[in-house]
N, C-alpha and C positions, 0 to 999 in steps of 0.2 A: 141789071147784077144778080137777080133770081133771090134777093138776100130775104123775105118775105113767104115764109112758106105757103100754100094754098090755106091748109088747116089752119093756122093761125089766120090770113083775113077773114077767111067765115065764121073766126071767134070773137077776130075782131067788129064784127058788121054785128053780133050776138048783141056784144057790151053797146056797141051805137042803139039799139034796139029799146037796151033796158035799160039806158044808164042816167034815165031823167033827166030835168033843167037839171041847169052851170055855169058858174059866170068866168069857167075856164077860159083860160087865151088856146087859140090852135094847135102851140109846142104843148102848153102848161096839161091842157089832155090827150096830148101824142104821149107824154110820159103819165101820165097816170091811167089812160088804158091798157099800156104794156104792163106797167104793174097791177091791172084786175085781171090783165089775163091770164100773167107767172101768178093768184093766190086765188085766181074768183073770187074774191071778197070788195066788194063795191063799196063797202065801208072807205076803203082806200083815198073816192074821191073827194075826201074835206080830211086826211090826212096827212096828206103832202103840201108841202110850204115853200114858199121858195123867192126869193131874193129878189132881186130889181132888174137883174141884169143876168140871171145865174145861169139863164140859158144859153143867152148869146156868148159869154164867158165859156162859157165850156166846149159850143158846138165851131168857139175862135182856135183855144184849148186846143183840143181835137188836129183841126186844119196843118196844125203850124206842126205833130208831133209829139205836142210835151207828153214830156209821160205820166204815166197812168200809176196808182199808189194804192192798191185794193190792200185791209185789209190783213182779210184771211185765203187763203187756196181757192176757197170751195168759190168766193165772190171774183178773182183770175176765171178763176173753166169756164164759170157762167159768163165770160166778153169773149175769152183768146179768139172765139170764132169768128166775131163780127167784127172786132178791131183786127186783126190779122184780113181779114178783107176784104177792109178799107182805109184807113191811116196808118197802121198797122204804128199807132203807137208803141215806144216803151213798157211796159207792161210788167209790175214786179209786186211781188205776195209780199206786204210788211211779214210776217210771223216764217215765211221763210228766209227771211235774212240772218234771223238769231241762232243765234248754234245754244244758245240760252239765253234767262231773262234775270237782267238788275235787278238787285237784291230792289226789295218789296213791290217788283215790276211785273206784270205776264209779259210768257215769253214777246205775245203777241204788240204790244205798249213799246217793249225793248227794240224788236221790229224797229217795230214806228219810227222810233226815232233813228233807227238809222237813215232812215230812207228819206226823212226830214235834213237831213245833214247833206246828205247828197241829192236831194231835189227837193225842195222849201216851194217853188213852186210850179208842181207836181196838179194834176188830180187823182185826188184822196173820197177814196170813195168804201167807205165804213159800210159795214151788212152786218157785223157779230160782234163785235171787243168795246163795249163800253168805256173800259180802262185805254182803249187805242185812240179811241174819238177825246177822248178827257187830255188826255195824251198831247191829241195835236191841236186845240184846243188852247192850251198851255203853251204851245210854243209860237202861234198864231198871236198872243195875247201882250208878249215877251218880242217877236221878230218882227223889224221892215221890213221881210221882203212875205207875202201873200200865197196865197194857192191858187191854181185860177181857177182850183169848184171844190165846194166840199159836199159830196154826195155822204149826208149824214142816216144811216137807217139800220142801225144796233137794233135787239129784239133779243128783251127779256126782264127782268126784274130787279136786278140788283146794277145800281146807276143809268142806267138806260138812260129816266128822265130828265136826270139832274145832268146826263153829260151831252143831250139835245139840249138841253136850256143854256148848258154853257155855250153851245154851238150858238145858238142867237142871239147870246150873247157878243159876241165877234164880228167884224166889218168886213166879212173874207164874205165872196157873192158861193150860194149855197143853196144843195136841196134839202127840205130834212125831213124825215120824217112823223111826223106827232104820232103821241104813245104809247106804247110800249111794243107797239108792231113795230115790222120790219125783217128781218134779216138778209139773210146772203141773192136769195132766188130775188128778191125785193129789189136792194142796193143793184143786181147785174140788170133787171127789168131797168131799171130810171137809169143807166150809163147807157144800153144796149137802143133807146128807143130814142137819147141824146145824140147817141153816133148817128142812126136813120135822120134824123132829123138832122144832124151836119150833111151828111150825101144828101135827101132829099131838098134843101131851102138853098 
């Protein structure tokens, strides 16, 4: 299928040599390695947290064509190429759904709430907006329908740790980036690695 560029394969080989010892499963390592490739930051070996069935649930949802909702356009653009080449799931950016912000909410949070109304069982990929992740967590805790998977990787200083802590308390299958680190490229890397796992396994 030609989904992995030779330079990426060479980079993976460097990471394999330098990663050191770890207790990650094969699938967890595939995701962590892709994030390290994206960031050149080996600290992510310790920062990714997986719920027990997160990877299996994510792969199943991808193969079944479940919609993918991203918080911002940058995450969407980071995954659209691989999504289109593989399972071609519907791909929606929450911020693009909102013409404006509801009172007291950000535009991304507003768009996320609109997406929840249409796609409560989607794969949600949050790489930028902790407000969107907090809104999603509220939806999860007050509704009986759960998303297929939540990737929680917002980055920054305001409400980031709180949003990840909220996610950790929900029953949804999830992949979290602990600490203040994360970002759209990291969130996209996690989903792209998951897509490759679903293709190859």
